[in-house]
N, C-alpha and C positions, 0 to 999 in steps of 0.2 A: 300763965301756963294753960289754964282752961280755955282761954281765948284762942290760943295757938292750936290746941287740939281741935276745937270747934271749927276753926278755919280749914285745917287739914281735912276734916270730915266732909266739909262742904265741897272742897276741891275734888276729893275722891268721888263724892256723889255726882258731881257735874261730869267728871270723866266717865263714869259708868253710863250715865244718861246719854252722853255724846256717842259712845260706842254702840248703845242700843238703837239709837236713832239713825246712825249712819250706816248700819249694816243692811237694812232693806233697801236703802237708796243705792248702794253699791250693786246689789243683785239686780235691781231694776235697770241700772245703767248698762250692766253686762248683757242683759236680755235685749235691751234697745240697740246696742251695738251689733249684736248678732243679726237682728232683723234688718238693720240698715245695710249690713254687709252682704246680704243675700242677693244673688244675681237676679235682676228682673228684666234684663234685655241682652240679647246676643246679636251683634251687628256683623253681617257677613258681606264683604265686597270683593270684587275682582272677577266675578263671572257674570253671566247675563242675570237679569232679574229673576227669571224662572229657576235657574240653577243655584243662585244664591239662596233662594227660598228653600230649595231641596236640602241644602247643607244646613240651613237654620232648623229645618224640621227634624233632621237626624241628630241635632244637638240639644233639642228642647229639654231633654232629661237633666240638663245642668241648671235649669231655671230653678230659683229658690234655694239653691245650694250656696254655702258660704264661699265667697270669692277668694278668701285666704287659703282654702283647702283644695281649690280646683288646680290641677297640674296639667302640663302639656300632654302627658300620657293619656288624659281623658279625651283628648282630641285626635291624637295620633292615629289610632286604629281606624277611626271613622273616616278621617280625611284621606288616609292612604288607600282606602277602598275606592275613593272617588276617582275615576279615570281621567277626569278633567283637570285634576290638581297636579301641578308640577311641584310647587313648594308653597308654604304658608308661614305666616307669623301671627302670634297671638299677643294681644295687648290687654292688660287689665286696667280698666279706667275706674278707679275707685270713686264711690263705694260699691256700685252695682252693675256696671256695664263691662262686657267683654267684646272686643273688636277683633275680628279675624280678617286678615288680608291675604287673599289667595292670588298666587300667580298661575294663570291658566296655562296648561301645556300648549306648546306650539303644534299646530297641525302640519305634519310633514308630507303625508301621502294618503292614498285611499287604497283599501284592499277589500277582498270578498271572503267571507267566512260563512259557510253553510247557507249560501245564496243570499246573504245579507251584506250590505256595504258598511264599512267602518272607516273612520279616520284613524291613522296611526299617529299618536302623539310623541312628542320629543321625550316623554317619560317611558316610552316603550310599550304603552298600553293602547288598547283599542277602544274607540269612542263610537257608539252607534251614531250613524250619520244624521239621524233625526234629532239628536241632542243639540246640535248647532246648525241652525237653519241659514244663517248669513255667512257667506264666505266669498271674498272678492278675488281670490287668486285661484288659478287652475293648478291642481296638484297632480303629481305623477301617480301612476297606478302600480301597485306591487302585486305580482302574480306569484302563486306558490305559497305554501305554508312555511313560515320561518319563525325563528325567535326574533321578535321585533326589537329587542334590545340590540341584536346584531345589526339590524337595519339602521338604528339610530347611530351606532358606531361607524357604519359605512358612510352615512351622510357626513359625519364629522371629518372623515378622511377626505371626502369629496370637497368639502368647504375649504380645506387647506390646500387643495390643488388648483390647477389652472381651469379645470372643467367646472362650469357653473351648474349648480343644482337645478336652477330655473330652466336650463336647456334640456333637462331630461324628461322624456315622455313616460317611460316605464321601466320597472325593474323586474327581473325574472330570477326567482330563487330556485336552486336545485338541491336535491337531497345530499349531494356530495359537499354541501356547505360552501357553494360558490354562487356568484351572481353574473348575470348578463344585464347590460344596461343599453337601452335604446334611446337615442337622443331625438329631439324634435326635428332635426335635419335628416333623420333616417339612418344614422350610423348605429351599428350594433357592436358594442364592446363586450368581448368574452373575457371575463376576469378569471384568474386562478383562485384557488381556495383562499389564499392569503392575499387580500386586496390592499396592497400598500400604496402609499401616495405616489410613488415613482411610476406605477402603471397608469395612473390617471394623467399624470404629466406627459407621459409618452403617447398616450391616446390623443390627447389634445393637440400635440405637435403634428401627429399624422392627420387629424381632422383639418387643421389649418393649412397644411401643405398643399399647394396646387398640384404637386407631383402625384399625389394619391387621391385626387378629388373624385375619381370614379370608383375608388375602393370603399365599399360601404360596410364591410365586416372586418373588424380589428380583433384578431384572436391572440390573446396574451396568455393562454392557459399553459403553454409549454415554457418552462424556464429557459431564459436566454434566447427565445425564438419569438419572432412576430410573424404571423401569417395574415396576409391581406387578401381579401377576395371580394367579388361583386355580390355574392349571396351566401 
């Protein structure tokens, strides 16, 4: 019986000793895990090298933060303020890297605001022309102040019609919320307030018709009426 008690005491002693020794190790491992999980790099791709770096600089406040606690909302406000960004995706690469893939907005046209030139992006935002230096295609010019989201919607309608966007030289916006369009061939299309796809189909038929080849102005402003003239 005394041997059994002695044996039990030894087991109890070893158990207490094990708990005392294991506790600091556990805390040490927790600290180590937290340090390992801290973000030490943010990789931005999708824009030019210069603009990728600008995005990186705006997100540097996330460095050394625990990767497990960083959420998409931490990026949302900053990236949405960047007029070059159409959309983005975020990927956490454990233990300490965040990769941001940006889709750059498509440059649709050029406009002038306060004597400065801007690109109009497919996100409806204005991009200073100096922010993107290399551009291989000639873009149409948009005259008159407008809600540029409306311009983006107008382009979507044109893309569904027979009229090719690449054939357009310029757009003219009027306060009555309607547009005139001038083609590179010199045709002027005067649209009504509601620019539906049927108007573009009709205009393209007139442009292609040999019967009206000398008529350069296509006035579609009056419902159920087409007015053609030379000027």
